[in-house]
C-alpha positions as CSV (number, residue, x, y, z in Angstrom):
1,M,146.0,118.1,104.9
2,S,144.7,114.5,105.2
3,S,145.4,111.7,102.8
4,T,143.1,111.0,99.8
5,N,140.4,108.5,100.6
6,S,141.5,105.2,99.1
7,Q,137.9,104.2,98.5
8,W,137.2,106.9,96.0
9,G,140.4,109.0,95.6
10,G,141.7,107.8,92.3
11,R,140.2,110.8,90.5
12,F,141.7,113.3,92.9
13,T,145.2,114.9,93.0
14,Q,144.8,116.8,96.2
15,A,144.0,115.4,99.6
16,T,140.8,116.4,101.3
17,D,141.1,119.4,103.6
18,E,140.9,118.3,107.2
19,F,138.0,120.6,108.1
20,V,136.1,119.5,105.0
21,Q,136.8,115.9,105.9
22,E,135.3,116.5,109.4
23,F,132.5,118.6,108.0
24,T,131.3,116.2,105.4
25,A,131.7,113.0,107.4
26,S,128.6,111.3,108.7
27,V,130.1,108.3,110.6
28,N,129.6,109.9,114.0
29,F,125.8,109.5,113.6
30,D,125.2,107.0,110.7
31,Q,127.2,104.3,112.5
32,R,123.9,103.4,114.2
33,L,123.0,101.9,110.8
34,Y,125.7,99.2,111.0
35,R,123.3,96.3,111.5
36,Q,121.3,97.3,108.5
37,D,124.4,98.0,106.4
38,I,125.9,94.6,107.1
39,Q,122.5,92.9,106.6
40,G,122.2,94.5,103.2
41,S,125.8,93.7,102.2
42,K,125.4,90.0,103.2
43,A,122.3,89.7,101.0
44,H,124.0,91.6,98.1
45,A,127.0,89.3,98.4
46,Q,124.8,86.1,98.4
47,M,123.0,87.3,95.3
48,L,126.3,88.1,93.5
49,G,127.5,84.6,94.3
50,E,124.3,82.9,93.2
51,E,124.3,84.8,89.9
52,G,128.0,84.0,89.2
53,I,129.0,87.6,89.3
54,I,131.5,86.6,92.0
55,S,132.3,83.0,92.9
56,S,130.3,81.2,95.6
57,E,133.5,80.8,97.6
58,E,134.1,84.6,97.4
59,A,130.5,85.2,98.5
60,K,130.9,82.9,101.5
61,L,134.2,84.5,102.5
62,I,132.6,88.0,102.3
63,I,129.6,86.9,104.3
64,S,131.8,85.3,106.9
65,G,134.0,88.4,107.1
66,L,130.9,90.7,107.5
67,D,129.8,88.5,110.4
68,Q,133.2,89.1,112.0
69,V,132.9,92.8,111.5
70,L,129.4,92.7,113.1
71,A,130.8,90.8,116.1
72,D,133.6,93.4,116.5
73,I,131.2,96.3,116.5
74,E,128.8,94.7,119.0
75,T,131.6,93.8,121.4
76,N,133.1,97.3,121.2
77,Q,136.2,96.1,119.4
78,F,135.7,98.3,116.3
79,S,137.3,101.6,115.7
80,W,135.2,104.1,113.7
81,S,137.2,106.4,111.5
82,V,136.1,109.9,110.3
83,A,138.6,109.6,107.5
84,L,136.5,106.8,106.1
85,E,133.5,109.2,106.0
86,D,130.5,106.9,106.8
87,V,129.3,103.6,108.1
88,H,129.6,102.0,104.7
89,M,133.2,102.7,104.1
90,N,134.1,101.9,107.7
91,V,132.5,98.5,107.4
92,E,134.0,97.8,104.0
93,S,137.5,98.8,105.1
94,A,137.2,96.5,108.1
95,L,136.0,93.7,105.8
96,V,139.0,94.1,103.5
97,A,141.4,94.1,106.5
98,K,139.9,90.8,107.6
99,I,139.6,88.9,104.3
100,G,141.9,90.7,101.9
101,A,141.2,91.9,98.4
102,V,138.2,89.7,98.0
103,G,136.4,92.1,100.2
104,K,136.7,94.8,97.6
105,K,134.4,92.8,95.3
106,L,131.5,93.4,97.6
107,H,130.8,96.7,96.0
108,T,130.3,95.2,92.6
109,G,126.9,96.3,91.1
110,R,126.0,98.8,93.7
111,S,126.8,102.4,94.9
112,R,126.8,104.1,98.3
113,N,123.7,105.9,96.9
114,D,121.5,102.8,96.7
115,Q,123.3,101.3,99.7
116,V,122.4,104.1,102.1
117,A,118.8,104.2,100.7
118,T,118.5,100.5,101.5
119,D,120.0,100.9,104.9
120,I,117.6,103.7,105.9
121,R,114.6,101.7,104.7
122,L,115.7,98.6,106.6
123,Y,116.2,100.8,109.7
124,V,112.9,102.6,109.4
125,R,111.1,99.3,108.8
126,D,112.7,97.9,112.0
127,E,111.7,101.0,114.0
128,I,108.2,101.0,112.7
129,D,107.8,97.4,114.0
130,A,109.3,98.4,117.4
131,L,107.1,101.6,117.6
132,S,104.0,99.5,116.7
133,R,104.8,97.1,119.5
134,K,105.1,100.0,122.0
135,I,101.8,101.5,120.8
136,T,100.1,98.1,121.3
137,E,101.6,97.9,124.9
138,L,100.2,101.4,125.6
139,Q,96.8,100.5,124.2
140,Q,96.7,97.4,126.3
141,G,97.3,99.5,129.4
142,M,94.6,102.0,128.4
143,V,92.0,99.3,127.7
144,S,92.8,97.4,130.9
145,L,92.3,100.6,133.0
146,A,89.1,101.4,131.0
147,S,87.7,98.0,131.7
148,Q,88.1,98.7,135.5
149,H,86.2,101.9,135.2
150,S,83.3,101.4,132.9
151,N,81.0,102.6,135.7
152,T,83.2,105.5,137.0
153,I,81.4,108.7,136.3
154,M,83.2,111.9,135.4
155,P,82.3,115.1,133.5
156,G,82.7,115.3,129.8
157,F,83.8,118.6,128.5
158,T,83.4,120.8,125.5
159,H,85.3,124.2,125.5
160,L,86.7,122.9,128.8
161,Q,83.2,123.5,130.3
162,T,81.2,120.8,131.8
163,A,79.0,119.3,129.1
164,Q,77.5,115.9,129.9
165,P,78.4,113.1,132.2
166,I,80.5,110.3,130.8
167,T,82.5,107.4,132.2
168,F,86.2,107.4,132.8
169,G,86.4,104.2,130.9
170,H,84.7,105.9,127.9
171,H,87.3,108.7,128.0
172,L,90.2,106.2,128.1
173,L,88.7,104.4,125.1
174,A,88.7,107.7,123.2
175,W,92.5,107.8,123.8
176,N,92.7,104.2,122.6
177,E,90.9,105.1,119.4
178,M,93.5,107.8,118.7
179,M,96.3,105.3,119.2
180,E,94.5,102.7,117.0
181,R,94.6,105.1,114.1
182,D,98.2,105.9,114.8
183,H,99.0,102.2,114.7
184,E,97.2,101.9,111.4
185,R,99.1,104.8,109.9
186,L,102.4,103.2,110.9
187,Q,101.4,99.9,109.2
188,D,100.3,101.8,106.1
189,C,103.6,103.7,106.1
190,R,105.5,100.4,106.4
191,K,104.1,99.3,103.0
192,R,105.8,102.1,101.2
193,V,109.0,101.7,103.3
194,N,109.2,98.1,102.4
195,I,110.5,98.6,98.8
196,M,114.1,97.8,98.0
197,P,116.3,100.4,96.3
198,L,119.4,98.1,96.2
199,G,120.6,97.5,92.6
200,S,119.7,101.1,91.5
201,A,123.4,101.8,91.9
202,A,124.4,105.5,91.7
203,L,121.3,106.5,89.7
204,A,120.9,104.5,86.5
205,G,121.2,100.9,87.6
206,T,124.2,98.6,86.9
207,T,125.6,96.8,83.9
208,F,126.0,93.6,85.9
209,A,123.2,90.9,85.6
210,I,122.0,91.2,89.1
211,N,118.9,89.6,90.5
212,R,117.1,92.3,92.4
213,Q,114.1,90.2,93.1
214,R,116.4,87.7,94.9
215,T,118.0,90.4,97.0
216,A,114.6,91.8,98.0
217,E,113.6,88.3,99.0
218,L,116.7,87.8,101.1
219,L,116.1,91.2,102.9
220,G,112.4,90.7,103.4
221,F,111.3,93.5,101.1
222,A,108.0,93.2,99.3
223,S,109.6,94.0,96.0
224,P,112.4,95.9,94.3
225,S,111.9,99.6,93.4
226,L,110.9,100.3,89.8
227,N,112.9,103.4,89.0
228,S,116.6,103.8,89.8
229,L,116.5,107.6,89.8
230,D,113.7,107.8,92.3
231,S,115.1,105.0,94.4
232,V,118.3,106.7,95.4
233,S,117.1,110.3,95.7
234,D,113.8,110.4,97.5
235,R,113.3,110.3,101.3
236,D,109.5,110.6,101.2
237,F,109.2,107.4,103.2
238,A,111.2,108.9,106.0
239,I,109.1,112.1,105.8
240,E,105.9,110.0,106.0
241,L,107.2,108.3,109.1
242,S,108.0,111.7,110.6
243,A,104.4,112.8,109.8
244,C,103.1,109.6,111.5
245,A,105.4,110.4,114.5
246,S,104.1,114.0,114.6
247,L,100.5,112.8,114.8
248,I,101.4,110.3,117.5
249,M,103.1,113.1,119.5
250,M,100.1,115.3,118.9
251,H,97.8,112.7,120.5
252,L,100.3,112.1,123.4
253,S,100.4,115.8,123.9
254,R,96.6,116.1,124.2
255,M,96.6,113.3,126.7
256,S,99.4,114.9,128.6
257,E,97.4,118.2,128.8
258,E,94.5,116.3,130.3
259,L,96.7,114.5,132.8
260,I,98.3,117.8,133.8
261,L,94.8,119.3,134.3
262,W,93.5,116.3,136.2
263,T,96.4,116.2,138.6
264,S,96.0,119.9,139.5
265,S,94.3,120.8,142.8
266,Q,91.6,122.6,140.8
267,F,90.5,119.3,139.1
268,D,92.0,116.7,141.5
269,F,90.6,113.9,139.3
270,I,93.6,111.5,139.4
271,D,96.8,110.7,141.2
272,L,100.0,109.9,139.3
273,P,102.4,107.6,141.2
274,D,105.4,109.5,142.6
275,R,107.8,107.8,140.2
276,F,106.3,109.8,137.3
277,C,106.5,113.1,139.2
278,T,109.1,115.4,140.7
279,G,109.0,118.0,143.6
280,S,110.0,121.6,144.0
281,S,113.3,122.8,145.4
282,I,111.6,125.6,147.3
283,M,107.9,124.5,147.7
284,P,107.8,121.2,149.7
285,Q,104.1,120.6,149.0
286,K,104.5,120.4,145.3
287,K,104.1,117.2,143.2
288,N,104.7,118.1,139.6
289,P,103.5,116.0,136.6
290,D,106.9,116.2,134.9
291,V,106.5,113.2,132.6
292,P,103.4,114.4,130.8
293,E,104.7,117.9,130.8
294,L,107.9,116.8,129.1
295,V,106.0,114.7,126.6
296,R,103.8,117.7,125.8
297,G,107.0,119.7,125.2
298,K,108.7,117.1,123.1
299,S,105.9,117.2,120.5
300,G,107.4,120.5,119.2
301,R,110.7,118.8,118.8
302,V,109.2,116.1,116.6
303,Y,107.2,118.6,114.6
304,G,110.5,120.5,113.9
305,H,112.1,117.4,112.6
306,L,109.2,116.8,110.2
307,F,109.6,120.3,108.9
308,S,113.4,119.9,108.6
309,L,113.0,116.8,106.4
310,L,110.4,118.5,104.2
311,T,112.6,121.5,103.7
312,L,115.6,119.2,103.0
313,M,113.8,117.5,100.1
314,K,111.9,120.4,98.6
315,S,114.5,121.8,96.2
316,Q,116.6,118.8,95.3
317,P,117.0,117.9,91.6
318,L,117.3,114.2,90.6
319,A,119.1,112.2,91.6
320,Y,121.2,111.9,94.8
321,N,122.6,115.0,96.4
322,K,124.8,115.4,99.5
323,D,121.9,117.2,101.1
324,N,120.5,113.8,102.0
325,Q,123.2,113.2,104.5
326,E,121.2,115.6,106.6
327,D,118.2,113.3,106.7
328,K,119.6,111.0,109.4
329,E,120.0,113.1,112.5
330,P,116.5,114.4,112.6
331,L,115.1,111.0,111.7
332,F,117.1,109.3,114.4
333,D,116.2,111.9,117.0
334,L,112.5,111.9,116.3
335,I,112.4,108.0,116.5
336,D,114.4,108.1,119.8
337,T,112.0,110.8,121.1
338,L,108.9,108.9,120.1
339,H,110.3,105.6,121.6
340,G,110.9,107.5,124.9
341,C,107.5,109.1,125.1
342,L,105.7,105.9,124.2
343,T,107.7,104.0,126.8
344,A,106.9,106.5,129.5
345,F,103.2,106.5,128.6
346,A,103.0,102.7,128.5
347,S,104.3,102.6,132.1
348,M,102.3,105.6,133.4
349,I,98.8,105.1,132.0
350,P,98.0,101.8,133.7
351,A,99.3,103.3,137.0
352,I,96.8,106.2,137.0
353,E,94.7,106.2,140.2
354,P,91.4,107.9,139.5
355,K,89.8,109.8,142.4
356,I,86.3,108.4,141.8
357,D,84.4,110.6,144.3
358,N,86.0,113.8,143.0
359,M,85.2,112.9,139.5
360,R,81.6,112.2,140.3
361,A,81.3,115.4,142.3
362,A,82.6,117.4,139.4
363,A,80.1,115.7,137.0
364,F,77.4,116.8,139.4
365,K,78.3,120.4,138.9
366,G,77.5,122.4,135.8
367,Y,74.1,121.1,135.0
368,S,75.5,118.2,133.0
369,T,72.2,116.4,132.7
370,A,70.5,119.4,131.0
371,T,70.5,117.6,127.6
372,D,68.9,114.6,129.2
373,L,66.0,116.8,130.4
374,A,65.6,118.2,126.8
375,D,65.6,114.7,125.4
376,Y,62.9,113.7,128.0
377,L,60.7,116.6,126.9
378,V,61.1,115.7,123.2
379,R,59.9,112.2,124.1
380,L,56.8,113.9,125.6
381,G,56.1,115.5,122.2
382,L,57.7,118.9,122.6
383,P,59.8,120.1,119.6
384,F,63.5,120.1,120.4
385,R,63.9,123.9,120.0
386,D,61.0,124.4,122.5
387,A,62.5,121.8,124.8
388,H,65.8,123.6,124.6
389,E,64.2,126.9,125.8
390,V,62.3,125.1,128.7
391,V,65.6,123.6,129.9
392,G,67.4,126.8,129.5
393,K,64.9,128.5,131.8
394,S,65.1,125.6,134.2
395,V,68.9,125.9,134.4
396,A,68.6,129.6,135.0
397,Y,66.2,129.0,137.8
398,G,68.6,126.3,139.3
399,I,71.5,128.7,139.2
400,E,69.3,131.3,141.0
401,Q,68.3,128.7,143.6
402,Q,71.8,127.2,143.7
403,K,70.4,123.8,143.0
404,D,71.2,121.1,140.4
405,L,68.4,120.1,138.1
406,S,68.2,116.8,140.0
407,E,67.7,118.7,143.2
408,L,64.7,120.7,141.9
409,S,61.3,119.5,143.1
410,L,58.7,118.2,140.6
411,A,56.6,121.3,141.2
412,E,59.6,123.5,140.5
413,L,60.2,121.7,137.2
414,Q,56.5,121.7,136.2
415,Q,56.4,125.5,136.4
416,F,58.4,125.4,133.1
417,Y,56.4,122.6,131.5
418,P,53.4,121.2,133.3
419,E,53.6,117.8,131.5
420,I,56.8,116.8,133.4
421,G,56.2,113.7,135.5
422,A,58.0,112.1,138.5
423,E,59.9,109.7,136.1
424,V,62.0,112.7,135.0
425,F,64.3,112.1,137.9
426,D,65.3,108.8,136.3
427,V,67.1,110.8,133.6
428,L,68.4,113.6,135.7
429,T,70.7,111.5,137.8
430,L,74.3,111.0,136.6
431,E,73.8,107.2,136.5
432,G,70.6,107.6,134.5
433,S,72.3,109.9,132.1
434,V,75.2,107.7,131.2
435,K,73.1,104.5,131.2
436,A,70.7,106.1,128.7
437,R,73.4,106.4,126.0
438,D,73.3,102.7,125.4
439,H,74.3,102.4,121.8
440,L,77.5,101.6,119.8
441,G,80.1,104.2,120.7
442,G,78.0,105.6,123.6
443,T,79.2,106.1,127.2
444,A,76.8,103.7,128.8
445,P,78.7,101.3,131.1
446,S,77.4,98.3,129.2
447,Q,78.7,99.7,126.0
448,V,82.1,100.6,127.5
449,A,82.4,97.1,128.8
450,K,81.6,95.6,125.4
451,A,84.0,98.1,123.7
452,C,86.8,97.0,126.1
453,I,86.3,93.3,125.3
454,A,86.4,94.1,121.5
455,A,89.5,96.2,121.9
456,Q,91.3,93.6,124.0
457,Q,90.5,90.9,121.4
458,R,91.7,93.1,118.6
459,L,95.0,93.9,120.4
460,S,95.5,90.2,121.3
461,T,95.5,89.2,117.6
462,R,97.7,92.0,116.4
463,G,100.7,90.6,114.6
464,Q,99.5,87.0,114.5
């Protein structure tokens, strides 16, 4: 049997069972919240001193002691104890050991319930900021590569079948748009994270005349929360971040799939530098795209954490329940996973080496300019449905003759519609096809170049 926890053991006559002590402790994983825990405690102590709930001298002593505890942790001179259950009690116990009984006054007007809710919000806010910076770095790499390849032609696909020619820069900018929405979602999520629960105490608030607005100001929160029951018991903000993370991983997984396809010998569109690949233990010719494959696989891991957190919350009555101790490990792991995947992509994407000739040759296959021929016929006055039929017959003839539409003679094309003139070949070339889509959001090289400039300007002002 272990000794009764001195922080809360006054009510108890039996010591906690050793297994139960180990089973219910969270310090092995929640110790990563130590910076946020100390940050919140310092603000709470300052507010208590300013409001006269404790003396200003006591507040200063507590803040100084917390700084000493922080220094011990960050220089690996701190011993974490499972007997003290969690990061909060470990920090408070160390504080009391340093400054004496005054340290026990720190917990005036608060509970571990509102303390941990505050710590997690501070942590999630910090991580959103870090993830947002990493997404911005990735986007900068995408846009930079896109600007170099606004004229590089490749096939665009639907159903993974050659559809129409596009530019590689246009494809990269599609990825950038995905990440732009992901960044916006994180910023929107941050607004709901940035609400302070501290002062809600266990569930009903506190009898002390605390100044929650001041504490929120000290911690950089937009405002204090408005209901103490809700403040200590809900983790929807963490679930929302998990949903944002799942969407980011979905996008990274889609990009990974394309990178994997493009590096295959069947596509052979790009080369990834060796540092992002591995070989085979038995097949010496292999160069495996392990980084995108692993990112693709890790998407399922993040999805699982989202579902775990949703399940964790779905049946909890108000207010706080011990179930919520289980929110931290999935939250921590999904953030770590997302950081790793974004870091890998931010390094890998700018290093992509497109095989321009192979891309162009692939775009030439599959009659990718068929729609351009249909549009040309419409401009001659033919209804689109009739134009569609003419082009379909032209393609069937091309397949039979083993020729692309651009390789058919004028006489061959005119057998399907006599009004076709020699200018048709201006739209049947790959360059003519992409150039013709010269409008906002189109794949024309001039539009891609403009889009790159606009994206670079937007990214450069982010956070200013």
